[in-house]
C-alpha positions as CSV (number, residue, x, y, z in Angstrom):
1,X,-17.1,-21.9,-6.3
2,X,-15.2,-25.1,-7.2
3,X,-12.7,-23.6,-9.4
4,X,-12.1,-20.3,-7.5
5,X,-8.9,-19.5,-5.9
6,X,-8.2,-17.4,-2.7
7,X,-8.3,-13.7,-2.8
8,X,-6.6,-11.6,-0.2
9,X,-6.7,-7.9,0.7
10,X,-3.4,-6.1,1.7
11,X,-1.2,-9.0,0.7
12,X,2.3,-7.6,0.1
13,X,4.7,-10.4,-0.4
14,X,7.7,-8.2,0.3
15,X,10.6,-9.1,2.7
16,X,11.7,-6.3,5.1
17,X,15.4,-6.5,6.1
18,X,17.1,-4.3,8.5
19,X,21.0,-3.8,8.1
20,X,22.2,-2.0,11.3
21,X,25.7,-0.7,11.8
22,X,26.9,-1.8,15.2
23,X,30.6,-0.9,14.9
24,X,32.7,0.7,12.3
25,X,31.9,-1.2,9.1
26,X,30.3,-4.2,11.0
27,X,26.5,-4.5,10.3
28,X,23.9,-6.7,12.0
29,X,21.3,-8.2,9.7
30,X,17.7,-8.7,11.0
31,X,14.8,-10.1,9.0
32,X,11.4,-8.6,9.7
33,X,9.0,-11.0,7.8
34,X,7.2,-14.3,8.1
35,X,9.0,-16.6,5.6
36,X,6.9,-18.7,3.4
37,X,9.5,-21.3,4.0
38,X,11.0,-22.0,7.3
39,X,14.7,-22.2,6.0
40,X,14.6,-19.0,4.0
41,X,17.5,-16.6,4.7
42,X,18.6,-13.8,2.4
43,X,21.8,-14.5,0.5
44,X,23.5,-11.2,-0.2
45,X,25.7,-10.5,-3.2
46,X,27.9,-7.8,-1.6
47,X,30.5,-5.2,-2.7
48,X,33.9,-6.8,-3.1
49,X,35.2,-5.3,0.4
50,X,32.4,-6.9,2.2
51,X,31.7,-10.5,3.4
52,X,28.7,-12.1,5.1
53,X,29.2,-14.0,8.4
54,X,25.9,-15.5,9.6
55,X,23.8,-12.6,10.7
56,X,26.5,-10.0,10.2
57,X,28.1,-8.2,7.3
58,X,31.7,-7.2,7.7
59,X,33.4,-4.6,5.4
60,X,36.8,-3.2,4.8
61,X,37.1,0.6,4.2
62,X,35.2,2.5,2.7
63,X,32.5,0.3,4.4
64,X,29.2,-0.9,2.9
65,X,29.4,1.1,-0.3
66,X,28.6,-0.3,-3.8
67,X,26.3,-2.7,-5.4
68,X,24.1,-5.0,-3.2
69,X,21.5,-7.6,-4.2
70,X,19.7,-10.7,-2.9
71,X,19.9,-13.9,-4.8
72,X,16.3,-15.2,-4.0
73,X,14.3,-12.3,-5.1
74,X,11.5,-13.6,-7.3
75,X,11.4,-17.0,-5.7
76,X,10.2,-16.5,-2.1
77,X,9.2,-12.9,-2.3
78,X,8.4,-10.6,-5.1
79,X,10.7,-7.9,-3.6
80,X,12.5,-6.8,-0.6
81,X,12.7,-3.4,1.3
82,X,16.3,-3.0,2.8
83,X,16.6,-0.5,5.6
84,X,20.2,0.6,6.1
85,X,20.9,2.3,9.5
86,X,24.2,3.9,10.1
87,X,26.0,4.5,13.4
88,X,24.8,8.2,13.3
89,X,21.2,6.8,13.2
90,X,20.6,7.9,9.7
91,X,18.4,5.6,7.8
92,X,18.5,4.9,4.1
93,X,15.8,2.8,2.3
94,X,16.3,0.6,-0.8
95,X,14.0,-1.8,-2.7
96,X,14.7,-4.9,-4.7
97,X,12.4,-6.5,-7.1
98,X,12.3,-8.8,-10.2
99,X,12.8,-5.8,-12.4
100,X,15.6,-4.3,-10.2
101,X,17.6,-7.0,-8.5
102,X,20.6,-4.6,-7.7
103,X,20.9,-1.4,-5.8
104,X,23.9,1.0,-5.4
105,X,24.5,2.1,-1.9
106,X,26.3,5.5,-1.9
107,X,27.9,7.7,0.7
108,X,26.4,10.8,-0.8
109,X,23.6,12.0,1.5
110,X,21.9,14.0,-1.2
111,X,21.8,11.0,-3.6
112,X,20.5,8.8,-0.7
113,X,17.6,11.2,0.0
114,X,16.6,11.2,-3.8
115,X,16.7,7.4,-3.6
116,X,14.5,7.5,-0.5
117,X,12.0,9.7,-2.2
118,X,12.0,7.4,-5.3
119,X,11.5,4.3,-3.0
120,X,8.7,5.6,-1.0
121,X,6.8,6.9,-4.0
122,X,7.0,3.6,-5.7
123,X,6.0,1.8,-2.5
124,X,2.9,4.1,-2.3
125,X,2.0,3.3,-5.9
126,X,2.5,-0.4,-5.5
127,X,0.5,-0.4,-2.2
128,X,-2.7,1.1,-3.7
129,X,-2.5,-1.0,-6.8
130,X,-2.1,-4.3,-5.0
131,X,-4.4,-3.4,-2.1
132,X,-7.6,-5.0,-3.2
133,X,-9.8,-3.6,-0.4
134,X,-8.8,0.1,-1.1
135,X,-9.3,-0.5,-4.8
136,X,-12.8,-2.1,-4.2
137,X,-13.8,1.0,-2.1
138,X,-12.6,3.4,-4.7
139,X,-14.4,1.4,-7.4
140,X,-17.6,1.5,-5.5
141,X,-17.2,5.2,-4.8
142,X,-16.8,5.8,-8.6
143,X,-19.9,3.9,-9.4
144,X,-22.0,6.1,-7.2
145,X,-21.8,9.3,-9.3
146,X,-23.0,9.9,-12.9
147,X,-21.2,13.3,-13.1
148,X,-17.5,13.3,-13.2
149,X,-17.3,16.6,-11.4
150,X,-19.1,15.0,-8.4
151,X,-16.8,12.0,-8.5
152,X,-13.8,14.2,-8.6
153,X,-14.9,16.4,-5.6
154,X,-15.8,13.1,-3.6
155,X,-12.5,11.4,-4.4
156,X,-10.7,14.6,-3.5
157,X,-12.4,14.7,-0.2
158,X,-11.3,11.1,0.4
159,X,-7.8,11.9,-0.5
160,X,-7.6,15.0,1.8
161,X,-9.0,13.0,4.7
162,X,-6.6,10.0,4.3
163,X,-3.6,12.2,3.9
164,X,-4.6,13.7,7.4
165,X,-4.9,10.4,9.2
166,X,-1.9,8.9,7.3
167,X,0.3,11.7,8.5
168,X,-0.8,11.9,12.1
169,X,-0.8,8.0,12.5
170,X,2.5,7.4,10.7
171,X,4.3,9.8,13.0
172,X,2.7,8.3,16.1
173,X,0.3,11.1,17.3
174,X,-2.8,9.0,16.9
175,X,-2.9,5.1,16.5
176,X,-5.9,2.6,16.2
177,X,-5.8,-1.1,16.4
178,X,-5.0,-2.1,12.9
179,X,-7.3,-5.3,13.1
180,X,-10.3,-3.1,13.8
181,X,-9.3,-0.6,11.2
182,X,-9.1,-3.4,8.5
183,X,-12.4,-4.7,9.6
184,X,-14.0,-1.3,9.3
185,X,-12.4,-0.7,5.9
186,X,-14.0,-4.0,4.7
187,X,-17.4,-2.7,5.9
188,X,-16.9,0.7,4.1
189,X,-16.6,-1.4,0.9
190,X,-20.1,-2.9,1.4
191,X,-21.5,0.4,2.5
192,X,-20.7,2.2,-0.7
193,X,-21.9,-0.9,-2.7
194,X,-25.3,-0.8,-0.8
195,X,-25.4,2.9,-1.6
196,X,-25.1,2.1,-5.3
197,X,-27.8,-0.6,-5.1
198,X,-30.2,1.7,-3.3
199,X,-29.6,4.4,-5.9
200,X,-30.4,2.0,-8.7
201,X,-33.8,1.1,-7.1
202,X,-34.9,4.7,-7.0
203,X,-34.1,5.6,-3.4
204,X,-32.1,8.6,-2.5
205,X,-29.2,7.3,-0.4
206,X,-27.1,9.6,1.8
207,X,-24.4,9.8,-0.9
208,X,-26.7,11.8,-3.0
209,X,-26.9,14.6,-0.6
210,X,-23.6,14.5,1.1
211,X,-21.1,12.9,-1.3
212,X,-18.1,14.8,-0.1
213,X,-18.8,14.0,3.6
214,X,-19.0,10.3,2.7
215,X,-15.7,10.5,0.9
216,X,-14.1,12.5,3.7
217,X,-15.3,10.2,6.6
218,X,-14.2,7.1,4.9
219,X,-11.0,8.6,3.8
220,X,-10.1,9.2,7.5
221,X,-10.6,5.5,8.1
222,X,-8.5,4.3,5.0
223,X,-5.7,6.7,6.1
224,X,-5.2,4.6,9.2
225,X,-4.8,1.5,6.9
226,X,-2.2,3.2,4.8
227,X,-0.3,4.3,7.9
228,X,0.0,0.7,9.1
229,X,1.9,-0.3,6.0
230,X,4.1,2.8,6.3
231,X,4.7,2.0,10.0
232,X,5.8,-1.6,9.1
233,X,8.2,-0.3,6.5
234,X,9.6,2.3,8.9
235,X,10.3,6.1,8.4
236,X,13.9,7.3,8.1
237,X,14.5,9.6,11.2
238,X,16.4,12.1,9.2
239,X,13.9,12.3,6.4
240,X,10.5,11.3,8.0
241,X,8.5,14.1,6.4
242,X,10.1,13.6,3.0
243,X,9.4,9.8,3.1
244,X,5.8,10.3,4.3
245,X,5.1,13.0,1.6
246,X,6.6,10.8,-1.0
247,X,4.5,7.6,0.0
248,X,1.4,9.8,0.0
249,X,2.1,11.0,-3.4
250,X,2.7,7.4,-4.5
251,X,-0.7,6.5,-3.2
252,X,-2.3,9.4,-5.0
253,X,-0.7,8.4,-8.2
254,X,-1.8,4.9,-7.9
255,X,-5.2,6.0,-7.0
256,X,-5.5,8.4,-10.1
257,X,-4.3,5.7,-12.4
258,X,-7.0,3.3,-11.1
259,X,-9.8,6.0,-11.1
260,X,-8.8,6.9,-14.8
261,X,-9.1,3.3,-15.8
262,X,-12.6,2.9,-14.1
263,X,-13.9,6.0,-15.8
264,X,-12.5,4.8,-19.1
265,X,-14.3,1.5,-18.7
266,X,-17.5,3.3,-17.7
267,X,-17.3,5.6,-20.7
268,X,-16.8,2.7,-23.0
269,X,-19.7,0.7,-21.5
270,X,-22.0,3.7,-21.7
271,X,-21.2,4.1,-25.3
272,X,-21.5,0.6,-26.6
273,X,-24.1,-0.9,-24.3
274,X,-27.8,-0.3,-24.0
275,X,-29.0,1.7,-21.0
276,X,-30.5,-1.4,-19.2
277,X,-27.4,-3.5,-19.8
278,X,-25.2,-0.7,-18.6
279,X,-27.2,-0.3,-15.4
280,X,-27.2,-4.0,-14.9
281,X,-23.5,-4.2,-15.4
282,X,-22.9,-1.6,-12.7
283,X,-25.3,-3.4,-10.3
284,X,-23.4,-6.6,-10.9
285,X,-20.1,-5.0,-10.0
286,X,-21.8,-3.4,-6.9
287,X,-23.0,-6.9,-5.8
288,X,-19.5,-8.4,-6.3
289,X,-17.6,-5.7,-4.2
290,X,-20.3,-5.6,-1.6
291,X,-20.1,-9.5,-1.1
292,X,-16.3,-9.3,-1.1
293,X,-16.4,-6.5,1.5
294,X,-18.8,-8.6,3.7
295,X,-16.5,-11.6,3.4
296,X,-13.5,-9.7,4.5
297,X,-15.5,-7.9,7.3
298,X,-16.6,-11.4,8.7
299,X,-13.2,-12.8,8.2
300,X,-11.3,-9.9,10.0
301,X,-13.9,-9.7,12.7
302,X,-13.5,-13.4,13.5
303,X,-9.8,-13.0,13.5
304,X,-10.2,-10.2,16.2
305,X,-12.5,-12.3,18.3
306,X,-10.3,-15.5,18.2
């Protein structure tokens, strides 16, 4: 307790910057983030025909076309999502990171669409791999089942369910208060941990009889959590379905990567540890994620009340 550091769920240190074309080749820049330092402002490295003037970017023909980057990526934020909205309301999305500090803005609509697919797929992968609460839930779900076939069916039900709520929530048909959703997601982590511990004591928890129902019910809840991130990033009006599908595919890729790692670890533990030590190790992990889920649930509930 003395030496531990803070652990956060859903921390995504990525700046979101809107570049909106107001007049021909004149763009307004709007920062949509809480800066860790009060005086942080993006310093753009623009194509040679463009100059930055306070909150505006002014370009000569052919306009904002060419290489664009931000100097401070890697210092204040791990990356940035740039949403470029043209006068015709078309929206292109670009990402910058330590590994990719430069993007090329093209006038080619097909190339822009391919780039949007890549961007939202990568965002989906990144979101699931750095979203500790979602990973903790999937880990707890994986620990419940001794048969790989049962685990695959349950996680597939979870996937189908969160795809449904992700879609209907991201396009605005059904929305829930995100603070309540996040608190319930934290409780779902503790629930699957408790199910595992009950199972280890010889009881027959609900997950034994209805594993796919549990996966589906909690998947509906987690889908609203995924949708909140996608809503914050924004969906291009001219390619909303493409972006939504790409983000969901990215989430699934990230989830599959994590589940494969979990089962690889479980297989190794089962092979090299005694039966008692293997069971104790699983229980220890269940206690850990259960306590973490309760901590997040209390923290998020207090935040709602206050």
